[in-house]
C-alpha positions in Angstrom: 90.3 98.7 102.7 94.1 98.1 102.8 95.2 101.6 103.3 94.4 105.1 104.8 93.6 106.3 101.3 91.2 103.5 100.7 89.5 104.1 104.0 89.1 107.8 103.0 87.5 106.7 99.7 84.9 104.6 101.7 84.2 107.5 104.0 83.6 109.8 101.0 81.4 107.3 99.2 79.2 106.7 102.4 79.0 110.5 102.9 77.6 110.9 99.4 75.1 108.1 99.9 73.9 109.6 103.1 73.2 113.0 101.4 71.0 111.2 98.9 69.1 109.3 101.6 66.7 110.5 104.2 68.1 107.9 106.6 71.3 108.7 108.6 74.2 106.4 107.7 76.6 105.3 110.4 79.8 104.0 109.1 81.9 101.6 111.2 85.1 99.9 110.1 85.8 96.3 111.2 89.4 95.2 111.1 90.9 91.8 112.1 94.5 91.7 113.1 96.4 88.5 113.9 99.9 88.1 115.1 99.5 84.6 116.7 101.4 82.2 114.5 99.4 79.1 115.6 96.1 80.8 114.5 97.6 82.1 111.3 99.0 78.6 110.4 95.5 77.1 111.0 93.9 79.8 109.0 96.3 79.4 106.1 95.7 75.7 105.9 91.9 76.3 105.8 92.5 78.5 102.7 93.9 75.5 100.8 90.4 74.1 100.4 89.3 77.0 98.2 89.2 76.9 94.4 92.5 78.6 93.8 94.4 75.6 95.1 92.2 72.7 93.9 94.3 69.8 92.9 97.6 71.3 93.9 100.3 69.9 96.2 99.3 71.2 99.7 102.8 72.3 100.6 103.3 74.2 97.3 99.9 75.8 97.7 100.6 76.8 101.3 103.9 78.4 100.2 102.1 80.3 97.4 99.4 81.5 99.8 101.9 82.7 102.4 103.9 84.6 99.7 100.6 86.3 98.8 100.1 87.3 102.4 103.7 88.7 102.7 103.1 90.9 99.6 99.8 92.1 101.1 101.5 92.9 104.4 103.9 95.3 102.7 101.1 97.6 101.7 98.5 97.1 104.4 97.9 99.9 106.9 96.1 99.2 110.2 93.3 101.4 111.1 93.9 104.3 113.5 92.1 107.3 115.0 94.1 109.5 112.6 92.1 108.2 109.6 89.3 110.5 110.5 91.5 113.6 109.9 90.0 115.6 107.1 86.6 113.9 107.5 85.6 115.3 110.9 82.4 116.7 109.4 81.3 113.3 108.3 81.5 112.1 111.9 79.7 115.0 113.7 77.4 112.5 115.5 80.5 110.9 117.0 82.5 114.0 118.0 84.6 113.9 114.9 86.0 110.5 115.8 86.2 107.5 113.4 84.1 104.5 114.4 85.9 101.2 114.2 86.2 97.8 115.8 89.5 96.0 115.8 89.6 92.3 116.7 93.0 91.0 117.7 94.2 87.4 117.4 90.8 86.0 116.6 89.0 87.6 119.5 91.6 87.5 122.2 91.3 91.3 122.4 88.8 93.7 121.0 89.4 97.4 120.5 86.2 99.6 119.9 86.3 103.3 119.2 83.2 105.4 118.9 80.8 102.5 118.9 78.3 104.0 121.3 75.0 103.5 119.6 72.6 100.6 120.5 73.2 98.7 117.2 77.0 99.1 117.4 77.2 97.9 121.0 75.5 94.7 119.8 78.0 94.4 116.9 80.8 94.6 119.4 79.2 91.9 121.5 78.8 89.7 118.4 82.4 90.1 117.3 83.6 89.4 120.8 81.8 86.1 120.7 83.3 85.0 117.4 86.4 82.7 117.7 88.2 80.0 115.8 88.7 77.5 118.6 86.5 74.5 119.2 84.2 74.6 122.2 81.4 72.4 123.6 77.9 73.7 123.8 75.1 71.9 125.6 71.5 72.8 125.2 69.3 71.5 127.9 65.6 71.4 128.3 64.1 72.1 131.7 62.5 69.1 133.3 58.8 68.7 134.1 57.3 71.7 136.1 54.5 71.5 138.6 52.2 73.2 136.0 53.2 70.5 133.4 52.4 67.8 135.9 48.9 69.3 136.4 48.3 69.6 132.7 48.5 73.4 132.8 50.4 75.1 129.9 52.5 78.2 130.9 52.9 79.7 134.3 56.1 80.0 136.3 56.1 77.1 138.7 59.1 75.2 140.0 60.2 71.7 138.9 58.1 68.7 139.9 59.8 65.8 141.7 60.3 64.1 138.4 61.6 67.4 136.9 64.2 67.6 139.7 65.3 64.0 139.0 65.7 64.7 135.3 67.7 67.9 136.0 70.1 66.1 138.3 70.6 63.3 135.7 71.1 65.7 132.8 73.6 67.8 134.8 75.5 64.6 135.7 75.6 63.7 132.0 77.1 67.0 131.1 79.8 66.6 133.8 80.6 63.1 132.7 81.3 64.3 129.2 84.0 66.6 130.5 82.2 69.8 129.8 82.5 71.0 133.4 85.7 70.5 135.3 87.6 72.1 138.2 90.0 73.8 135.9 87.4 75.2 133.4 84.6 77.4 134.5 81.5 76.9 132.3 79.3 79.7 131.1 75.6 79.1 131.8 72.9 81.0 130.0 69.4 80.5 131.3 65.9 81.9 131.2 64.3 83.8 134.1 61.6 81.2 134.9 61.9 79.3 138.2 62.3 75.9 136.4 65.3 77.2 134.3 67.0 78.6 137.3 66.6 75.3 139.2 68.4 73.4 136.3 71.2 76.0 136.2 
């Protein structure tokens, strides 16, 4: 929705749908706001690959797309808490507040209002993980465990001597590829078994 009036229409439509259903409906607005010129320029150039601009001069197509954006900006209204005014009854489960998530500059900042349910908290986490910038991800297998060495499937044993050698080598490989450095702290996600923790 580009305006407060449009948001109100969405709220009314969802309220009608909820009355016809036996399942409670929880409406949450998601808005992306971007003021970072570098991100905007990158995004605009990605749009040039869509069908609207096929076969056109890239610079002319870019100018046309930016002019469309400028026209849209003239009528666009960002989401605010005030949008819930007049619809408080529709948000009784949320204290009369509008539920919304606003992502700023492609995930640099996230604003969440009224997203206090289990599912919505996961939606906030998901949106916080989305970004437009390249990053390196390494998926590592744990080395051989003591159980593996004995031919036993399962269990929670530590790495065998060979497993430790493998883990040392694979961690060195990740470092050599520049994915871990003094100026960039990596994020490590691991399982809870002993062998995974030893690799981490």
